[in-house]
C-alpha positions in Angstrom: -1.5 -19.0 9.4 -2.7 -15.7 10.7 -3.3 -13.2 7.9 -0.3 -10.9 7.2 -0.9 -7.3 8.2 -0.8 -5.1 5.1 1.1 -2.3 6.6 4.6 -0.9 6.4 7.3 -0.9 9.2 9.4 2.3 9.3 13.1 2.0 9.9 14.2 2.1 13.5 15.6 5.6 14.2 18.0 4.8 17.1 21.6 5.6 17.5 22.7 2.7 19.7 24.5 0.2 17.4 24.0 -2.7 19.8 20.3 -2.1 19.9 20.1 -1.9 16.1 21.9 -5.3 15.9 19.6 -6.9 18.5 16.4 -5.7 16.8 17.6 -6.6 13.4 18.3 -10.1 14.7 14.8 -10.3 16.1 13.2 -9.0 13.0 15.2 -11.5 10.9 14.1 -14.5 13.0 10.5 -13.5 13.1 10.4 -12.7 9.4 11.6 -16.1 8.5 9.1 -18.1 10.4 6.2 -15.8 9.4 7.1 -16.0 5.7 8.1 -19.6 5.4 5.9 -21.0 8.1 9.0 -22.9 9.4 9.2 -21.8 13.0 11.5 -24.6 14.1 14.0 -24.0 11.3 14.1 -20.3 11.9 14.6 -20.7 15.6 17.3 -23.3 15.1 19.6 -20.7 13.7 21.0 -19.4 17.0 23.1 -22.6 17.5 25.1 -21.9 14.3 24.6 -18.3 13.2 24.5 -14.7 14.3 21.8 -14.9 17.1 24.3 -15.9 19.8 27.3 -14.5 17.9 30.7 -16.1 17.3 29.6 -19.7 17.3 29.6 -20.1 13.5 32.2 -19.8 10.7 32.5 -16.5 9.0 31.1 -17.8 5.8 28.0 -19.4 7.4 27.5 -16.3 9.5 27.6 -14.1 6.4 25.1 -16.4 4.6 22.6 -16.4 7.5 22.9 -12.7 7.9 22.1 -12.2 4.2 19.1 -14.6 4.4 17.9 -12.7 7.4 18.2 -9.4 5.6 16.2 -10.6 2.7 13.5 -12.0 5.0 13.3 -8.7 6.9 12.9 -6.8 3.6 10.0 -9.1 2.6 8.1 -9.3 5.9 8.7 -6.0 7.7 9.0 -3.4 5.0 5.2 -3.7 4.5 4.2 -3.5 8.1 3.6 -0.1 9.7 1.9 -1.4 12.8 4.6 -4.0 13.7 7.4 -3.6 16.2 10.0 -5.8 17.7 11.6 -6.7 21.0 14.8 -8.6 22.1 14.9 -9.8 25.7 18.3 -10.6 27.0 17.1 -13.2 29.5 20.4 -13.7 31.3 20.9 -10.0 31.9 17.3 -9.3 32.5 17.1 -6.5 30.0 14.6 -6.0 27.1 15.5 -3.9 24.1 12.7 -2.6 21.8 12.0 -0.1 19.1 10.2 3.3 19.7 6.7 2.0 18.7 7.0 -0.9 21.2 8.0 1.6 23.9 5.0 3.8 23.1 2.5 0.9 23.4 3.9 -0.2 26.8 4.5 3.3 28.3 8.3 2.8 28.2 10.6 5.8 28.0 12.3 6.0 24.6 15.7 6.2 26.3 14.9 3.0 28.3 13.9 1.2 25.1 17.4 1.8 23.8 19.4 1.1 27.0 17.1 -1.7 28.1 14.3 -2.2 30.6 13.1 -4.9 32.9 10.4 -7.5 32.5 8.5 -5.7 35.3 8.4 -2.5 33.2 7.1 -4.6 30.3 4.4 -6.1 32.6 3.3 -2.7 33.8 2.3 -1.8 30.3 0.0 -4.8 29.9 -3.6 -4.1 30.7 -4.3 -5.2 34.3 -7.0 -7.6 33.3 -4.7 -9.4 30.7 -1.5 -9.2 32.7 -1.7 -12.5 34.7 -2.4 -14.7 31.7 0.2 -13.0 29.5 2.9 -13.4 32.1 2.0 -17.0 32.5 2.5 -17.6 28.8 5.8 -15.8 28.8 7.0 -18.0 31.7 5.9 -21.1 29.9 7.8 -20.1 26.8 11.0 -19.4 28.9 10.7 -22.8 30.6 9.8 -25.0 27.6 11.4 -23.1 24.8 8.1 -23.2 22.9 6.5 -20.6 20.8 5.0 -17.6 22.6 1.9 -16.4 20.9 -0.7 -14.2 22.7 -3.2 -11.5 22.0 -3.7 -9.0 24.8 -4.3 -5.4 25.6 -1.8 -2.6 26.6 -2.2 0.9 27.9 -0.1 3.2 25.8 1.6 6.6 26.6 -1.6 8.5 25.9 -3.6 6.2 28.2 -5.4 4.5 25.3 -6.1 0.8 25.4 -4.5 -0.9 22.5 -5.0 -4.5 21.3 -1.8 -6.3 20.3 -0.8 -9.7 18.9 2.7 -10.9 20.0 4.8 -13.9 18.7 8.3 -14.9 19.9 10.3 -17.8 21.3 12.9 -18.1 24.0 16.2 -19.2 22.5 18.8 -21.4 24.3 22.5 -21.2 24.7 24.9 -24.1 24.1 24.1 -25.4 27.6 20.4 -25.3 27.0 19.8 -22.4 29.3 17.4 -19.5 28.4 19.5 -16.9 26.5 17.4 -14.6 24.4 13.8 -14.0 23.7 13.2 -12.1 20.5 9.8 -11.5 19.0 7.4 -9.4 17.0 4.3 -7.5 18.2 1.5 -6.1 15.9 -1.0 -3.5 16.9 -4.4 -4.9 15.9 -6.5 -2.3 17.6 -8.1 -1.1 14.3 -8.7 -4.7 13.3 -10.4 -5.5 16.6 -12.4 -2.3 16.4 -13.7 -3.3 13.0 -14.5 -6.8 14.2 -16.3 -5.3 17.2 -18.3 -3.0 15.0 -19.2 -5.9 12.7 -20.4 -7.9 15.6 -22.4 -5.0 16.9 -24.1 -4.6 13.6 -24.9 -8.3 13.5 -26.3 -8.0 17.0 -28.5 -5.0 16.0 -29.8 -6.9 13.0 -30.6 -10.0 15.2 -32.4 -7.7 17.7 -34.5 -6.3 14.9 -35.7 -9.8 13.9 -36.1 -11.2 17.4 -36.9 -8.1 19.5 -39.8 -8.2 22.0 -42.1 -5.5 23.2 -40.4 -5.3 26.6 -37.0 -4.4 25.1 -36.1 -0.7 25.6 -34.7 -0.3 22.1 -33.3 3.2 22.6 -31.4 2.2 25.7 -30.2 -1.0 24.1 -28.9 0.9 21.1 -27.1 3.5 23.3 -25.4 0.7 25.2 -24.2 -1.1 22.0 -22.8 2.2 20.6 -21.2 3.2 23.8 -19.5 -0.1 24.5 -18.4 -0.6 20.9 -16.8 2.8 20.6 -15.4 2.9 24.1 -17.3 6.0 25.1 -18.1 7.4 28.5 -21.8 8.1 27.7 -24.3 7.6 24.9 -28.0 8.1 24.5 -30.9 10.0 23.0 -32.5 13.3 23.8 -35.8 14.7 22.4 -35.9 18.4 21.7 -39.0 20.4 22.7 -41.0 22.1 19.9 -39.7 25.5 20.9 -36.1 24.2 20.7 -35.2 25.4 24.2 -35.3 22.1 26.2 -33.7 18.7 25.6 -35.1 15.8 27.5 -33.1 12.6 27.9 -35.2 9.6 26.8 -32.5 6.9 27.1 -28.8 6.9 28.0 -26.0 4.5 28.9 -22.8 5.4 30.9 -19.6 3.6 31.5 -18.6 2.6 35.1 -18.0 5.6 37.3 -19.6 8.1 34.9 -22.5 10.2 36.1 -25.6 10.3 33.9 -26.9 13.5 32.4 -29.8 15.3 34.1 -33.2 14.4 32.8 -33.9 17.8 31.4 -31.2 20.1 29.8 -31.5 23.8 28.9 -30.0 24.0 25.4 -28.9 27.6 25.7 -26.6 26.5 28.5 -24.3 25.0 25.8 -24.3 28.1 23.6 -26.5 29.6 20.9 -24.0 28.7 18.2 -24.2 25.0 19.0 -28.0 25.1 19.1 -28.0 26.5 15.5 -25.4 24.0 14.4 -27.3 21.0 15.7 -30.5 22.2 14.0 -28.9 21.7 10.6 -27.7 18.1 11.2 -24.8 16.3 12.8 -22.1 18.0 14.8 -18.8 16.3 15.5 -16.2 17.9 17.8 -12.9 16.3 18.5 -11.9 18.6 21.4 -14.1 21.1 23.1 -11.1 23.1 24.2 -10.1 23.9 20.6 -13.3 23.9 18.6 -14.9 27.3 17.7 -18.4 26.2 18.8 -17.3 25.3 22.4 -13.9 26.8 23.3 -15.5 30.0 24.7 -18.0 28.2 26.9 -16.2 25.2 28.5 -17.8 25.2 31.9 -21.0 23.2 31.1 -19.1 20.6 29.2 -16.5 20.2 31.9 -19.2 19.8 34.5 -20.7 16.9 32.5 -17.3 15.3 32.0 -17.3 15.8 28.3 -14.2 16.5 26.2 -15.3 15.2 22.8 -18.7 14.5 21.4 -20.8 13.7 18.3 -24.5 14.7 17.9 -26.6 13.4 15.0 -30.3 13.0 14.3 -31.8 9.6 15.2 -33.0 7.7 12.1 -35.7 5.7 13.9 -39.0 7.3 13.1 -40.5 6.0 16.4 -38.1 8.4 18.2 -39.6 11.5 16.8 -37.5 14.7 17.1 -34.8 12.6 18.8 -31.1 13.2 18.6 -28.3 10.7 19.3 -25.4 11.9 21.5 -22.0 10.2 21.9 -19.7 11.5 24.6 -16.0 10.8 25.3 -14.2 12.1 28.4 -11.0 12.5 26.4 -10.1 14.3 23.2 -11.0 12.0 20.3 -10.3 12.1 16.6 -13.6 10.8 15.2 -12.7 8.7 12.2 -14.8 8.4 9.1 -15.0 4.6 9.8 -16.4 5.2 13.3 -19.0 7.7 12.0 -19.9 5.3 9.2 -20.4 2.5 11.8 -22.7 4.8 13.7 -24.6 5.6 10.6 -24.9 1.9 9.7 -26.0 1.1 13.3 -28.7 3.8 13.1 -29.9 2.6 9.8 -30.3 -0.9 11.2 -32.3 0.4 14.2 -35.5 -1.4 14.6 -38.9 0.0 15.4 -41.3 -1.2 18.1 -44.5 0.3 17.0 -44.8 -1.1 13.6 -43.0 -4.3 12.6 -43.8 -3.6 8.9 -41.7 -0.4 9.0 -38.9 -2.3 10.7 -38.9 -4.8 7.9 -38.9 -2.0 5.3 -36.0 -0.2 6.9 -34.1 -3.5 7.0 -34.9 -4.1 3.4 -33.7 -0.6 2.5 -30.4 -1.2 4.3 -29.9 -4.6 2.6 -30.6 -3.0 -0.8 -28.0 -0.3 -0.1 -25.6 -3.0 0.9 -26.3 -5.1 -2.2 -25.8 -2.1 -4.5 -22.5 -1.3 -2.7 -21.4 -5.0 -3.1 -22.3 -5.0 -6.8 -20.4 -1.7 -7.3 -17.4 -3.1 -5.6 -17.8 -6.6 -7.2 -18.0 -8.2 -3.7 -19.5 -11.6 -3.3 -20.8 -13.2 -0.1 -20.8 -16.7 1.4 -22.7 -18.2 4.3 -21.7 -21.6 5.6 -24.1 -23.3 8.1 -21.6 -25.4 10.1 -24.4 -27.6 11.7 -26.1 -28.6 8.4 -23.0 -28.1 6.2 -25.0 -26.0 3.9 -22.9 -23.6 1.8 -24.5 -20.6 0.1 -22.8 -18.5 -2.5 -24.2 -15.5 -4.3 -23.6 -14.8 -8.0 -20.4 -12.8 -7.5 -19.0 -15.4 -5.2 -19.7 -18.1 -7.8 -18.0 -16.0 -10.4 -14.9 -15.7 -8.3 -14.6 -19.5 -8.3 -15.6 -19.9 -11.9 -18.9 -21.6 -11.1 -21.2 -20.6 -13.9 -24.4 -22.6 -13.1 -26.9 -22.2 -10.3 -26.5 -25.7 -8.9 -25.9 -26.1 -5.2 -22.3 -25.8 -3.9 -20.4 -27.5 -1.1 -17.2 -27.1 0.7 -15.6 -30.4 -0.4 -17.2 -30.7 -3.9 -16.9 -27.1 -5.0 -14.6 -25.0 -2.8 -11.7 -27.4 -2.4 -11.3 -28.4 -6.1 -11.2 -24.7 -7.2 -8.3 -23.7 -4.9 -5.0 -23.4 -6.6 -2.8 -26.3 -5.4 0.0 -24.0 -4.2 -2.4 -21.9 -2.1 -4.6 -24.7 -0.8 -2.7 -25.4 2.4 -2.5 -21.7 3.5 -6.2 -21.1 2.7 -7.3 -24.2 4.7 -5.0 -23.3 7.5 -6.5 -19.9 7.8 -10.0 -21.4 7.9 -9.0 -23.9 10.7 -7.7 -21.0 12.8 -10.8 -19.0 12.2 -12.9 -22.0 13.5 -10.7 -22.4 16.6 -12.7 -21.0 19.5 -9.6 -19.9 21.3 -8.7 -17.5 18.4 -10.3 -14.3 17.0 -12.8 -16.1 14.9 -11.9 -14.1 11.8 -10.7 -15.2 8.4 -8.6 -13.0 6.1 -6.8 -14.7 3.2 -5.6 -14.0 -0.4 -5.4 -17.0 -2.7 -5.7 -18.1 -6.3 -8.6 -20.0 -7.7 -8.9 -22.1 -10.9 -12.5 -21.7 -12.3 -14.4 -24.9 -12.1 -16.3 -24.3 -15.3 -14.2 -21.7 -17.2 -10.7 -22.8 -16.1 -9.6 -19.2 -15.5 -7.0 -18.3 -12.9 -8.1 -15.6 -10.5 -6.8 -13.9 -7.4 -9.4 -13.7 -4.6 -9.4 -11.8 -1.3 -11.7 -13.5 1.2 -12.8 -12.1 4.6 -14.9 -14.1 7.0 -16.2 -14.3 10.6 -17.3 -17.2 12.7 -20.5 -16.8 14.6 -20.5 -18.6 18.0 -23.6 -19.4 20.0 -23.4 -21.1 23.4 -19.7 -21.9 22.9 -20.3 -23.6 19.6 -19.3 -22.3 16.1 -22.6 -22.3 14.2 -22.0 -20.2 11.1 -19.1 -19.0 9.0 -20.0 -15.9 6.9 -18.0 -13.5 4.9 -17.2 -11.8 1.6 -14.9 -12.5 -1.4 -13.6 -10.1 -4.0 -11.8 -10.7 -7.3 -8.5 -8.8 -7.0 -7.0 -10.2 -10.2 -6.8 -6.8 -11.9 -5.2 -5.3 -8.8 -2.6 -8.0 -8.8 -1.9 -7.4 -12.5 -1.7 -3.6 -11.9 0.8 -4.2 -9.1 2.9 -6.4 -11.3 2.7 -3.8 -14.0 3.8 -1.1 -11.7 6.8 -3.1 -10.6 7.7 -3.7 -14.2 7.4 0.0 -15.1 9.6 0.9 -12.1 12.3 -1.5 -13.3 12.0 -0.3 -16.8 12.2 3.4 -15.7 15.3 2.6 -13.6 16.9 0.9 -16.7 16.1 3.9 -18.9 17.5 6.4 -16.4 20.7 4.5 -16.0 21.2 4.3 -19.8 20.5 8.0 -20.2 22.9 9.0 -17.3 25.6 6.8 -18.8 25.2 8.5 -22.2 25.2 12.0 -20.5 28.4 11.0 -18.6 30.1 9.8 -21.9 29.1 13.0 -23.6 30.5 15.1 -20.8 33.8 13.2 -20.6 34.4 13.2 -24.3 33.4 16.8 -24.9 35.1 18.5 -22.0 38.3 16.4 -22.4 38.8 17.6 -26.0 37.5 21.2 -25.7 40.0 24.0 -26.3 38.6 25.7 -23.1 36.2 25.1 -20.3 33.7 27.7 -21.6 33.8 26.3 -25.2 33.5 22.7 -23.8 30.5 23.7 -21.7 28.8 25.3 -24.8 29.4 22.2 -26.9 28.2 19.9 -24.1 25.0 22.0 -23.6 24.2 21.7 -27.3 24.7 18.0 -27.3 22.6 17.7 -24.1 19.8 19.6 -25.8 19.9 17.3 -28.8 19.7 14.3 -26.5 16.8 15.9 -24.6 14.9 16.3 -27.9 15.4 12.7 -28.8 14.2 11.7 -25.4 11.1 13.8 -25.7 10.1 12.0 -28.9 10.6 8.6 -27.1 8.6 9.7 -24.1 5.6 10.4 -26.4 5.7 6.8 -27.5 6.4 5.4 -24.0 10.0 4.6 -25.0 9.0 2.0 -27.5 10.2 3.5 -30.7 10.0 6.7 -32.8 9.4 7.6 -36.5 12.5 8.6 -38.4 10.6 11.5 -39.9 10.0 13.0 -36.4 13.6 12.5 -35.4 14.9 14.3 -38.5 12.3 17.2 -38.3 13.0 17.8 -34.6 16.8 17.6 -34.9 17.0 20.0 -37.9 14.2 22.4 -37.1 16.6 25.1 -35.8 18.8 24.9 -38.9 16.1 26.2 -41.4 17.0 29.8 -42.4 14.2 32.3 -42.6 13.8 32.1 -46.3 13.6 28.3 -46.1 14.5 25.6 -48.7 18.2 25.2 -47.8 17.6 22.1 -45.7 15.3 19.4 -47.2 14.6 15.8 -46.3 12.4 13.0 -47.8 11.8 9.3 -47.1 9.1 6.8 -46.0 8.0 6.2 -42.4 10.4 3.9 -40.5 10.0 3.0 -36.8 13.4 3.1 -35.0 14.1 1.6 -31.6 14.8 3.8 -28.6 18.6 3.4 -28.8 18.6 3.9 -32.6 16.5 7.1 -32.2 18.9 8.5 -29.6 22.0 7.7 -31.7 20.4 9.2 -34.9 19.4 12.4 -33.1 22.9 12.9 -31.7 24.5 12.2 -35.1 22.2 14.7 -36.9 23.1 17.2 -34.2 26.9 16.7 -34.8 26.4 16.9 -38.6 24.3 20.1 -38.4 26.7 21.8 -36.0 29.6 21.1 -38.3 27.6 22.4 -41.3 26.8 25.6 -39.5 30.5 26.2 -38.5 32.4 24.9 -41.5 30.0 23.4 -44.1 27.1 24.1 -46.3 25.3 26.4 -43.9 28.4 28.6 -43.2 27.7 30.7 -46.3 24.5 32.0 -48.0 24.3 29.5 -50.8 24.9 26.1 -49.3 22.3 23.4 -49.1 21.7 20.2 -47.2 19.6 17.3 -48.4 18.7 14.2 -46.4 17.0 11.2 -48.0 16.4 7.6 -47.0 14.9 4.6 -48.7 13.8 1.1 -47.5 14.4 -1.9 -49.7 13.0 -5.4 -49.0 14.7 -8.6 -50.0 15.0 -12.3 -49.0 17.0 -11.2 -45.9 14.4 -8.7 -44.8 14.2 -4.9 -44.9 17.2 -2.6 -45.3 17.7 1.1 -44.6 19.8 3.4 -46.8 20.1 7.0 -45.4 22.3 9.8 -46.9 23.2 13.3 -45.6 24.6 15.4 -48.4 25.9 18.9 -48.4 26.4 21.1 -51.5 27.2 24.6 -52.7 29.1 25.4 -49.5 32.8 26.3 -49.0 35.3 23.9 -50.3 35.8 21.0 -48.0 39.0 19.3 -47.0 39.3 16.3 -44.7 40.4 17.1 -41.2 43.8 16.0 -40.0 42.4 14.7 -36.8 38.9 13.4 -36.0 37.1 14.6 -32.9 34.5 13.1 -30.7 31.7 14.1 -33.0 33.1 12.2 -35.9 33.6 9.1 -33.8 30.1 9.4 -32.4 28.7 9.5 -35.9 30.7 6.6 -37.4 31.0 4.2 -34.4 27.9 4.9 -32.2 25.5 5.1 -35.2 26.9 1.9 -36.7 26.8 0.1 -33.4 23.2 1.0 -32.6 21.9 0.3 -36.2 24.0 -2.8 -36.6 25.2 -1.7 -40.0 27.8 0.5 -41.7 28.3 4.3 -41.5 30.7 6.1 -43.9 31.6 9.8 -43.5 33.2 11.4 -46.6 34.7 14.8 -47.0 34.2 15.7 -50.7 35.2 19.1 -52.1 31.6 19.9 -52.7 30.5 19.0 -49.2 30.3 16.4 -46.5 28.5 13.2 -47.2 27.3 10.7 -44.6 25.7 7.4 -45.6 24.1 4.8 -43.2 23.4 1.3 -44.4 21.7 -1.1 -41.9 19.2 -3.9 -41.6 15.8 -3.1 -40.1 13.7 -5.0 -37.6 10.5 -6.5 -39.1 8.3 -4.1 -37.1 10.3 -1.1 -38.2 8.5 -0.8 -41.6 4.7 0.0 -41.2 2.4 -2.2 -43.2 
């Protein structure tokens, strides 16, 4: 099983409904056999479902379409470098998405309306075209799986490495009908692998190099070929800084070498000053401030983009490395880091001791980086079957001692049973000489000595010598915390969605009930605004506690803060700490708002003498804790019970009783309104 690309596929932005259907069908089919590993089952669908259309019952068609939709969501929503095609073999037309068209130099309009297999072939790199077309023909004839890795030349003229998988589907008569598939851009992956191989080669050269090896020229060739440049090499600057002499260079086919001696002023004084202070990286000479006013010398040398940096090899005194590209190039941090690493691994001819010291320094930096990132390494000698794990690798598999380890006695038993098949399959494909020789897998381990479950991400590469796989080396990293964080993020997202829905439902209810009974739109809007503010205050308290619960004291203080007259003392409250749930907190906050609003308009706070006292107690008995809360108004105007009860009264009596799971009584005594809440409490509501 090839490692899934951790990328995200953007939605196809096409208007043609038939193309969207075709590409969705292709995505669905490829998603199913990439996720489930059941290629035959996935490709068997056309005889009974939507791939050929109209051959299945409506119910089965709907069921298969839903399965395909779910598979697409799982496999393609995380793949930004993937694209799809659907070849109508009978009509000789291929339909593809815009990214596919870009990779094969197909016009976007042609990708929608359909293009020929000849147009497809013209986008394949000439060196890879014959073998690729042969595999396609074999898949059409046999109906087998088409799987190939080849190069394309995209719209910008860049060579891209792609990996394609598909299968030719048959109609009811067994004739080739449709050929859907998926293609993944693996250019960055191949570039990383090429850079890794180059670094390994440089390291080997350091250990096995001989006196007759021109190390500078060898390094220039490695860097030039690995990065796909037109020219690379070293120049040494004269003591006066005016002349640069080429001491080694490599050029790609058809590119002229630089002259042996170069006048530095020819390229501009600003550039001379810039290079004296360190590296210079220019993506496009036509736009960069250091070169755009003096393009002629660069154009004559066939240079459009370049990087210049000091050589780290002490034997190349006063030397500078130059890297040239004949096209504009966005130098990535990864490429520059690769160059830095290559220079750091550069060997020295004159003194082997210095070479060893430089190598030791590089290894020390690598070790510190691995320790900081908690990365372990493994090295499996395939000839002697000797397996070496460092300390961090042992920890990832729960191996706590320093005894020797082996593939069968240590690695296999620690794999989680559900992940063993996939992990071993990935290893088998890495060892297959016809493949890429790389290993990338995420699996679970069960510690041999500690029994702990861990998530591990492993990367490896097979080293081949004389056509034989001799070593399997790589790194492992414990990603258990990352997995936990990911699951936590999903949980928080679901919880937030739930909270928002509940709040919106409450706001909707408040709006409907308030505006429906308001005497006018303006009055209704004012009442609704006040209630919304009360709801907002209660929400703010809950946000401070991550929506777990809130203290009743805080709810009362916050809800009644605006009621306290300047002289104070007319509104008082007292009671012990009680932790209320999120729903109870919101209900109490709204109820206090309704009671206080009524007190200001008609009750104890509508004159200068009225008072409000709020008190609550908690009693504990055999059946648990119980809350008793009272709102009592006094010294206000004489109170009479209303003839009709509005939304506020119902909110107090019904909503409060529902959320607290108890009883709420609202009484209109002549001396003032009294509201009493009696309800059981959760065990965690009363602090110890």
